[in-house]
N, C-alpha and C positions, 0 to 999 in steps of 0.2 A: 366561731364567727369573728371573734377578735383577731384570730390568726389570719383569716381570710381578708379582713379589713386592712390589717397591717401589710399583708402582701400586696394588696391592691393599691395601697397608697405609696408604697416604696418607689415604684417607677415614677410616680408624679413628683415626689420629693427629689428624686435623682435628676429628672428633667428640669425641675425648678432651680436646682443648684447648678446644673450644668449650663443652663441658658445664659445667665449673666457672665459666667466664666468664658463661654464661647464668644459672646459678644465683645468681652474685654480683649480676648486674644485677636479677634478680627480687627477691632479698633486699633490695637497696638501694631498689628501687621500693616494696616493701612497707613498709620502715621510713619512707620519705618519706611514704607514704600515712597511716601511723599517726601520724606526727608532726604532719602538717597537720590531720588530723581530730581529733586529741587537743586541739590548740589551739582548734579550732572548737567542740568539745564543751565544753571548759573555759569558753570565752567565753559559750556559750549557757547553761551552768549558772549562770554568774556573774549573768546577767540574769534567768534563769528562777526560781532558787531563792527570791528574795524573794516572788514571786507564789505559789509553792507554799506557802511559810510562811504567807502571809496567808490562802490558801484553807483550809489545814488548821486554822488557828486559828479560822477563821470557823464551822467545823462542830463545834467542841468545846462541851462544856457550860460553865456558868459557873465551876465549881470547877476543871476541868482547864485552862481558859484562863489561870489564874493560876499554873500550875505550869511546870516546865521541860520537860514532855513535848512531843514533836514530832509524835506520831501520835495522832489522836483515838481514845479508847476506844469512843466511840459517835458516830455521824454524825447531828448535830442539824441537819437541813435546815430545821427550823422557825425557825432564827435569821434566815434571810432574810425569812420571812413577818413576823416581829416587827419587823424594820427597815422593811419595806414598809408596815406598818400604823402606823408611828410618826406621830403628828399632825404635819402639815406636810410630810412627805416627798414626797408626790405634788405638792404645791404647788411645792416646790423643783425637782422634775423639770420641771413645766410652765414655770416661769420660766426654767430653764436652756435648755430647747428653744426657747423664744421668743427668748431672748438670742442663742444660738448660731445658730439658723436664720435669723432676720431679720437679724442682724448680718452673717452670711456673705453673704447675698443682696445686701444694700445695698453691702457692700464690693466685691463682684465687679462689680455693675452700675455703680458710680460710678468704679471704678479702671480698667476696661477702656477706655473712651473716652479717658481722659487718657493712658494708656500708648500707645494707638494714635496719638494726635496727636504724642506725643514721639518715636515710632519712625518714623513715615512722613510727617509733615508737615514742611515747611520754612518757618519763620516767624522773624521777628526776636524774639530773646529766648528761643529754644528751649533753648540751652545753660544760660542763667541759670535757666530753670524746672527743668531737670534737676538743677542744682546745689542748688536749693531743696528738691527732693524728697530728694536724698541727705542734705542737712543735717537734714531732718526725721527721717530714719532714725536719725541719730546723736544726736538730742535725747532724753534720758531722759524718760519720762512723768511722773516725780516733779517735773520742773521746771514743768510746766504744770498740775499738779493743783490748786493753790490758785486761780489765776485761773479755771480751768474750773469749779471748785466754786462760786466766788462767782457766776459767770454762771448756771449751771444751777440752783443751789439758791436763791440770793438773788434774782436778777433774774427767772428763769423759773419759780421755785416748783416745780421737779420733784424736790425732795429726797424720798427715801423710795420711789423707783421706779427702774427700769432704763432709762428713756428717756434720761437723760443719757449713758448708755453706748452706746445703740443709734443715736440720731439723728446723732452725729458721723460714724458709719460711712457715712452717705449722701453724705459729701463726700470720699470716697476715703481710702486708706491708703497711706502713703509706701512701705512695703515691698512691698505688693501692686502698686503702680504700677511700681516698679522691676523687680520680677520679671516682670511681664507685658511690659514694654517690652523687656527682654532677649530674651524669646522672639519677640516680634513682629519684632525685627530680623532674625531668621532666615528670615522669610517672604519669598520673592522678590518684588520690586516688580513683576515682569511680571504676576502674578496681579491685583494691584490696578489696574494700567494697563489690562489687558484688561477688567476690570469697568467701569472708567470709559468705555472705548470703547463698551461695550454700553449705555451710558446710565445706569449706576448712580451715584447720588450717594454722598457720603461715608458717610452713615448706612447706606444699603443695602449698600454695599461692606463695611462693618464687620459687618453682620448676616449677609450671605449668603456672604461670601468669607472674611473674617478670623476670624470667630467659630468656624466649623467647624474651621479649621486650628489654632486656638489652644486646643482642648479640653484637651490635656495640661497646659498652663500654667494654665488656668482651674481645673482639678481640683486642682493643687498649691496654688494660692492659696486656693481654697475650703477645703481641708483644713487649711492653716496657720491660717486665720482661725477655722474651727470649733473646732479644738483650743484656740486661744487663748481664745475666749469660753467654752468649756466648763470650762476650768481656771482661769479668771480669779477671783482672790480679792480682789485689791486694789481693783478697781473697785466690786464690790458692797459691800465693806466701807465705802467712802467714801460712796456714795450711798444704799444700800438697807439699811443696818444698823438704822435706826430703825423699819423696817416689816417685820415678820416675814412678811407676805404677799408681799414682793418678794425674799425671799432666794433665792439659787441653791444648787445642790448643793455647790459648793466652800465657800461660806460656811456653809451649813447643816450640813455635815459637821463643822465645828469646834464648833458648838453641840451636835451629837449626841455628839461625843467627850467634851465637858465633862460632859454629863449622864450618860454611861455610862463614866466613867473607870475603873471597876472591872470592867466587862463587855467585856473585850477581844475576845471572840468576836463580840459585836454590832457593835463598832467595825470589826472586820475585814470583817464581812459588809456593812456599809454602805459601806466603802471599795471593795469589789469591785463592788457595785452602781453606784457612781459611775464606776469605771474601765471597766466592761464595754462600754458603748456606744462609747467611743473606741477600745478595742482591736479590737472587731468591725469598726468602720468602717475603721480603718487596714488590717486584714487583707484586706478585700475591695477596697480602693482603693489598695493599695500599689503596684500596677503603674503606674497613672496618676500616682500621687504621685512615684515615683522617675523616671519618664519626664519628667514636667514639670520637676522640679528639675534633672535632667541637661541637658535641652535649653535651659533658660534661661541656662546658663553658656557657650553656644557662642560668642556674640559679645559684645564689650564696647562 
C-alpha cells in the first residue's frame, strides 16, 4: 500500500515541481519577446516619426504650420495641389525622370560587360584594371569636378543642361562594375562553358546565360543608381543652375523652399512629393535590392 501511495503521489509532485518552472519559462519568454519587440518598435519610431511630422505639417493651414502644434486642426489636402501647380514643378519632375531613368539605363548597360570581363575572362592586365576600378571608387567626385566642368561646359558647350551628367554614365560606373563583378564571380563557370560548347559567343553568352542569372545584382545596381540620380543636388547645381528649364526636383526644391520660407506646410508637401516615388519604388523592389546586395558579397 505504501508503494502504491508513493507511485500515486509521484506524478502529483512532478506536476507541482514542473508547474512553477513552466510558468517561469513562459514568463521569461514573454519578457524576452517584449524586450526584443520594444527595441524594434523604438527603432521603427525613430525612423518613422520624422516622416509623420512632415506629413502632419504638410496638411496644416498657413497659420498653424508656424505654431508648435503637432496635430492639424483641419486637413488641407489642397496644399499638395498648390505645390503641384507651382510653375516649373512638372518640368522638374520631367527632368528628374529623364536624368534618373536614362542615367540608370546607361549605367547598367555599360557596366555589365565590363564586370563580366573582369569576372570571367583571363587576360593580361586584368588585376591592374580591377585596381583601377577600385581606385576610381575611392576618388571623391569633387576632385574631378573642375576638369569635367571645363570639358563639358567650355569645350562641349553643354552648360545649362543635364547632358554633362547623363553622358558620362554611358562609360560605366566604378561602384556598379565592382558590385556586378562580385556577383558574377558566384556564377559557376560550367554554365558559361556549356553555352560556349553549344556555339554561343561571348555576347550571346552574356545575354542568354549571364544576364538572367544576374537579375538580383542588376536590380541592386539599378536601384542604387536611380536613387543617386534622383537625389543628386551637387551635379545639377554645377551644370544646370543657369537654366531653370533644366532643374531637377532636388535643386528645384531648394528654390521652392526659399520662395515659401514662411509656408512650412507647402514646403513639407513639396518634400513629400519629391520623396514619394523613391519610397514607393524601394517598397516594391526591396526584396530584389536586399537579395542583390547580399549575394554580391559572397566572394571576394
